[in-house]
Structure formats: C-alpha cells, structure tokens
VEXDREN-2710 file (C-alpha; in Angstrom, 1 decimal):
% VEXDREN-2710
k/r/px/py/pz
1/MET/14.0/-2.6/6.0
2/PRO/11.1/-4.2/7.8
3/GLU/9.9/-7.6/6.8
4/ALA/6.8/-7.7/4.7
5/THR/3.6/-8.8/6.5
6/TRP/1.5/-8.9/3.3
7/LYS/-0.2/-12.2/2.3
8/PRO/-2.5/-12.9/-0.6
9/HIS/-6.1/-13.5/0.4
10/GLU/-8.8/-15.2/-1.4
11/LYS/-11.9/-16.9/-0.1
12/HIS/-13.1/-19.9/-2.1
13/GLY/-11.3/-18.6/-5.1
14/ARG/-13.0/-15.2/-4.9
15/LEU/-11.9/-12.0/-3.2
16/THR/-13.9/-11.1/-0.2
17/ALA/-15.6/-7.8/0.7
18/LYS/-13.2/-5.2/2.0
19/SER/-14.6/-5.5/5.5
20/ASP/-13.8/-9.2/5.5
21/LEU/-10.2/-8.7/4.6
22/PRO/-7.5/-9.5/7.1
23/ASP/-4.9/-6.8/8.1
24/SER/-2.3/-8.8/6.3
25/VAL/-3.7/-7.8/2.8
26/TYR/-3.1/-4.1/3.3
27/ALA/-0.1/-2.0/2.4
28/PHE/-0.6/-0.2/5.7
29/PRO/-1.9/-3.0/7.9
30/LYS/-2.3/-1.0/11.2
31/GLN/-4.4/1.6/9.5
32/ARG/-6.0/-0.9/7.1
33/LYS/-5.3/1.4/4.1
34/GLU/-4.4/0.4/0.5
35/PRO/-5.6/-3.1/0.1
36/LEU/-3.3/-5.2/-2.1
37/THR/-5.8/-7.7/-3.5
38/ASP/-4.7/-7.8/-7.2
39/ALA/-2.4/-6.1/-9.7
40/GLN/-4.6/-3.0/-10.1
41/HIS/-4.7/-2.4/-6.3
42/VAL/-0.9/-2.7/-6.2
43/ARG/-0.6/-0.1/-8.9
44/ASN/-3.1/2.1/-7.0
45/ALA/-1.2/1.8/-3.8
46/VAL/1.9/3.0/-5.5
47/ALA/0.1/5.9/-7.1
48/ARG/-1.6/7.0/-3.9
49/PHE/1.3/6.3/-1.5
50/ASP/2.0/9.9/-0.8
51/GLN/-1.8/10.6/-0.2
52/VAL/-1.9/8.4/2.9
53/ILE/-1.8/10.7/6.0
54/ASP/-1.1/10.2/9.7
55/VAL/1.4/7.4/9.3
56/SER/5.0/7.3/10.5
57/ASP/8.1/6.7/8.5
58/ASP/8.2/3.2/9.9
59/ASP/4.7/2.6/8.7
60/ARG/5.7/3.8/5.2
61/ALA/8.7/1.5/5.2
62/GLN/6.4/-1.4/6.2
63/ALA/3.9/-0.4/3.5
64/PHE/6.6/-0.4/0.9
65/ALA/7.9/-3.8/1.9
66/ASN/4.2/-5.1/1.5
67/ILE/3.8/-3.4/-1.8
68/GLU/7.1/-5.0/-3.0
69/LYS/5.9/-8.4/-2.0
70/ALA/2.4/-8.0/-3.5
71/ALA/4.0/-6.6/-6.7
72/LYS/6.2/-9.6/-7.1
73/TYR/3.2/-12.0/-6.4
74/TYR/0.9/-10.2/-9.0
75/ASP/3.8/-9.7/-11.5
76/VAL/3.7/-6.0/-11.3
77/ASN/6.9/-4.1/-12.5
78/LEU/7.9/-1.9/-9.6
79/ALA/10.6/0.6/-10.7
80/GLU/11.0/2.1/-7.3
81/THR/13.5/0.6/-4.8
82/SER/12.6/2.7/-1.7
83/TRP/9.4/4.3/-0.3
84/HIS/11.2/7.6/-0.4
85/GLU/10.7/7.4/-4.2
86/LEU/7.0/7.2/-3.8
87/GLY/6.4/10.5/-2.1
88/VAL/8.5/12.1/0.7
89/HIS/5.9/14.7/1.5
90/PRO/2.4/13.4/2.3
91/GLN/-0.4/15.5/0.8
92/LYS/-2.3/17.6/3.3
93/LYS/-6.0/17.7/3.6
94/GLY/-7.6/21.0/2.6
95/ARG/-4.6/22.3/0.8
96/GLN/-5.2/25.9/-0.3
97/ALA/-5.0/26.6/-4.0
98/THR/-2.1/28.7/-5.1
99/GLY/-3.0/31.8/-7.0
END
C-alpha cells in the first residue's frame, strides 16, 4: 500500500479556489482529480472513484490511501478497506445503452 500524499489545505482559514490548490490535496495528485478539501468532497471522491478514467492501478492505490487519510482527518466513516471495493471497472466514456 502506498503512503498517502494528501495534506489538508486552507489559506487564511478559507479554502482556496480549485486552481490554487496544491497537488497534495487531490485523491489523484498526478491527474489533479477528486479534491479532498472537506468531508463532502471525501464522500464524493468515494462515490466517483470508479468514474475516474485513464489512471493505473498504482494511481488508484495512491488515491485510496489519500482518501483514507482525508476521511480520518474530516471524520468521515469509510467502510471500504481497499480501493478494489470502490469499483474495479472504471466506467467508459460514451457507453452505449443496452436495449
């Protein structure tokens, strides 16, 4: 399991604009996807984990470590113990509807 790179980020007591956020605040820091700036964003990152595309398994493992760390910081109950529980199959863009 990779070590988490996530760190809380506030500027003068207020969160900054997304463009001002450092990579360390994202679940997927290399891709700057899924900011973890508060409890609601942590929950959103969990819910959307399988929607993030074009990332490796190593990136997903890193993201899960970051989500775990942010969840603990923001006191979010995280039932999952592995990124595999959040969605093994990333959703594809432009999926065709089944008929």
